[in-house]
Every structure is written in C-alpha cells, then in structure tokens.
C-alpha positions as CSV (number, residue, x, y, z in Angstrom):
1,M,9.5,10.5,0.8
2,I,5.9,11.4,0.1
3,I,4.8,7.9,1.1
4,S,6.5,8.2,4.5
5,L,4.8,11.6,5.1
6,F,1.4,10.1,4.4
7,S,2.2,6.9,6.4
8,E,2.3,9.0,9.6
9,F,-1.5,9.4,9.2
10,V,-2.6,6.2,7.5
11,E,-1.5,2.6,7.4
12,F,-1.3,1.6,3.7
13,T,-2.1,-1.9,2.6
14,H,-0.7,-1.5,-0.9
15,V,1.4,1.0,-2.8
16,K,1.5,1.3,-6.6
17,T,3.5,3.7,-8.8
18,L,2.5,4.5,-12.3
19,D,4.3,7.2,-14.4
20,H,4.4,10.2,-12.1
21,Q,1.6,8.9,-9.9
22,I,1.8,7.2,-6.5
23,I,-1.4,5.3,-5.6
24,L,-1.8,4.5,-2.0
25,F,-4.4,1.9,-0.8
26,Y,-5.8,1.7,2.8
27,E,-8.7,0.0,4.4
28,Q,-9.2,1.5,7.8
29,N,-11.5,4.4,8.7
30,I,-9.7,7.6,9.3
31,D,-10.6,10.8,11.1
32,I,-8.3,13.2,9.3
33,S,-9.0,15.5,6.4
34,F,-6.9,14.7,3.3
35,K,-7.3,18.3,2.2
36,D,-5.4,19.5,5.3
37,V,-2.8,16.7,4.9
38,I,-2.1,17.5,1.3
39,L,-1.8,21.2,2.0
40,N,0.7,20.5,4.8
41,V,2.7,18.2,2.7
42,M,2.8,20.7,-0.2
43,S,4.0,23.5,2.1
44,D,6.6,21.3,3.9
45,T,8.0,19.9,0.6
46,L,7.5,23.0,-1.6
47,T,6.1,20.8,-4.3
48,D,2.8,20.7,-6.2
49,L,0.8,17.6,-5.5
50,R,-2.7,16.4,-6.4
51,L,-4.6,14.0,-4.3
52,Y,-7.7,12.0,-5.3
53,A,-9.7,10.3,-2.5
54,S,-12.1,7.6,-3.4
55,H,-14.6,5.4,-1.6
56,H,-14.0,1.9,-0.5
57,Y,-14.3,-0.8,-3.1
58,A,-15.5,-4.3,-2.2
59,T,-13.1,-6.3,-4.4
60,E,-9.6,-5.7,-5.8
61,L,-11.0,-6.2,-9.3
62,E,-13.6,-3.5,-8.8
63,R,-10.9,-1.2,-7.4
64,D,-8.6,-1.8,-10.3
65,Q,-11.3,-1.2,-12.8
66,Q,-12.3,2.0,-11.1
67,L,-8.7,3.1,-10.9
68,E,-8.4,3.0,-14.6
69,V,-11.6,5.0,-15.0
70,V,-10.4,7.6,-12.5
71,R,-7.0,7.9,-14.2
72,K,-8.7,8.6,-17.5
73,L,-11.1,11.2,-16.0
74,L,-8.3,12.9,-14.1
75,K,-6.3,13.4,-17.4
76,D,-9.0,15.9,-18.5
77,I,-8.6,18.1,-15.4
78,Q,-5.6,20.5,-15.5
79,F,-3.0,19.6,-12.8
80,A,-2.8,23.1,-11.3
81,Q,-6.6,23.5,-11.1
82,Y,-7.1,21.4,-8.0
83,F,-4.8,20.0,-5.3
84,Y,-7.6,17.8,-3.8
85,L,-10.0,15.8,-5.9
86,D,-12.9,13.5,-5.2
87,D,-15.9,12.2,-7.1
88,K,-17.8,15.5,-6.6
89,I,-15.1,17.5,-8.4
90,I,-14.8,14.9,-11.2
91,L,-18.6,15.0,-11.8
92,K,-18.8,18.8,-11.7
93,H,-15.8,19.0,-14.1
94,N,-17.4,16.5,-16.6
95,L,-21.0,17.7,-16.3
96,I,-21.2,18.7,-19.9
97,H,-19.8,15.4,-21.2
98,I,-21.5,12.7,-19.2
99,T,-20.4,9.3,-20.4
100,E,-21.7,5.8,-19.3
101,E,-18.3,5.2,-17.7
102,L,-18.7,8.3,-15.6
103,K,-22.2,7.4,-14.7
104,K,-21.2,3.9,-13.6
105,H,-18.3,5.3,-11.6
106,I,-20.4,7.9,-9.7
107,L,-23.6,5.9,-9.2
108,R,-21.8,2.6,-8.4
109,K,-24.3,-0.1,-7.5
110,F,-27.2,2.1,-8.2
111,T,-26.4,2.4,-11.9
112,N,-29.2,-0.1,-12.8
113,D,-31.4,0.3,-9.7
114,Q,-34.4,2.0,-11.3
115,T,-36.2,2.2,-7.9
116,M,-33.4,4.2,-6.4
117,L,-32.8,6.4,-9.4
118,Q,-36.6,7.1,-9.7
119,S,-36.7,8.0,-6.0
120,I,-33.8,10.4,-6.3
121,K,-35.3,12.0,-9.5
122,V,-38.7,12.5,-8.0
123,Y,-37.3,13.9,-4.8
124,L,-35.2,16.4,-6.8
125,E,-38.2,17.3,-9.1
126,S,-40.3,17.8,-5.9
127,N,-37.8,20.6,-5.0
128,Q,-36.2,18.4,-2.4
129,N,-39.4,18.2,-0.4
130,S,-39.4,14.7,1.1
131,S,-43.1,14.6,2.0
132,L,-44.2,15.6,-1.5
133,A,-41.8,13.2,-3.1
134,A,-42.9,10.3,-0.9
135,K,-46.5,11.1,-1.8
136,N,-45.6,11.1,-5.5
137,L,-43.7,7.8,-5.2
138,Y,-46.5,6.2,-3.1
139,V,-44.0,5.3,-0.3
140,H,-43.7,6.3,3.3
141,R,-41.6,9.4,4.0
142,N,-39.2,7.3,6.2
143,T,-38.7,4.9,3.3
144,L,-37.6,7.7,1.0
145,I,-35.3,9.1,3.7
146,Q,-33.7,5.7,4.1
147,R,-33.1,5.6,0.4
148,L,-31.5,9.0,0.4
149,D,-29.3,8.0,3.3
150,K,-28.3,4.8,1.5
151,F,-27.5,6.8,-1.7
152,K,-25.3,9.2,0.3
153,E,-23.5,6.3,2.1
154,I,-22.7,4.5,-1.1
155,T,-21.9,7.4,-3.5
156,G,-20.9,10.2,-1.1
157,F,-23.4,12.6,-2.7
158,D,-26.1,14.0,-0.4
159,V,-29.0,15.0,-2.6
160,R,-30.5,17.0,0.2
161,D,-27.7,19.5,-0.4
162,F,-28.2,21.5,-3.6
163,N,-24.4,21.4,-4.4
164,D,-24.6,17.6,-4.6
165,A,-28.2,17.5,-6.0
166,F,-27.6,19.6,-9.1
167,P,-24.9,17.4,-10.6
168,I,-26.7,14.2,-9.6
169,Y,-29.9,15.3,-11.3
170,H,-28.0,16.0,-14.5
171,L,-26.4,12.6,-14.3
172,I,-29.7,10.7,-13.9
173,K,-32.2,12.7,-15.9
C-alpha cells in the first residue's frame, strides 16, 4: 500500500524490504518535496512513517555499502523524533560522536581530497569570506567558488549557509 502511494510520484527501479523497512530505489530527477509527500501519506493513512532521502550513488555496490551505514546511523535516532531525514539531520544528530564511517558517508569522494577539504576549512576559518579565503589559499576567487559549488553538488551541504557550514567544519577540523 505504501509503495503504491509513493509510486504515484516516482518510478522505482528496485524495492527492498528489511525488517520493518521499505527501501525504494529510483534514478530519475524529481521535482517534488519528499517532506510534503511523507506528510500527506502519514495523514492519509494515519500511520507514523519515517523517510530518509539520500543522494545518487554511482554503483550498486556503493549504494548497498552506504545503505548499511545509513541503517546503522538511523538506529541511533529515535523514530518519533523526525519523519523526514537526510544527511544533514544525520550529521547534526551525530555531531558529538563523529566516526570515520560517518565522515566517509557525508564527504563521499572528498574524504581523501586534501585540496577540497583544505579549501573548505580555510573558507570557513575566513568567516565564509571567499575573497579572503582565496587569497589565503593562493587561488583565484572563481576557483574557490567552483570548489564550493562542486562540494555542494556532491554532498548536498552548502558551506555558504551557516546551518550547513557549522556541522561540516566540525566534521573536517
């Protein structure tokens, strides 16, 4: 029943059920807000649900590995605390206990990219002033802006926004 409600909005490529979880995989870009969808489904069915939305993964192996990491991280978050979860909420909830697994999950391909991590760190330590950060990094301001854009595209965290910058700084410091 839940799957059919969601399939009105998204075409799923794969469906997996584990314990009391339904995992739905899709590949197309969508223009709907999962927050709104889950609220509507919860009110229509009079049930409590929790939805986690992740980013696209390049391979099935990477997806399955990250699925296990996410399932482990979600166990630490009380069910009733959130109805919609994403990487931002997971990081904020685990900010006190940052593990290598969490770091790899959030930073993705930038986990070992010292140039990117140093750029982000210097930018944040420069009070999010791109001109000053670029000067301290000895790069053109446009280069720094391109790095920040790439980081946002891959991780979903926009370090130009304080609400995203604060947890990312604690993750990479």
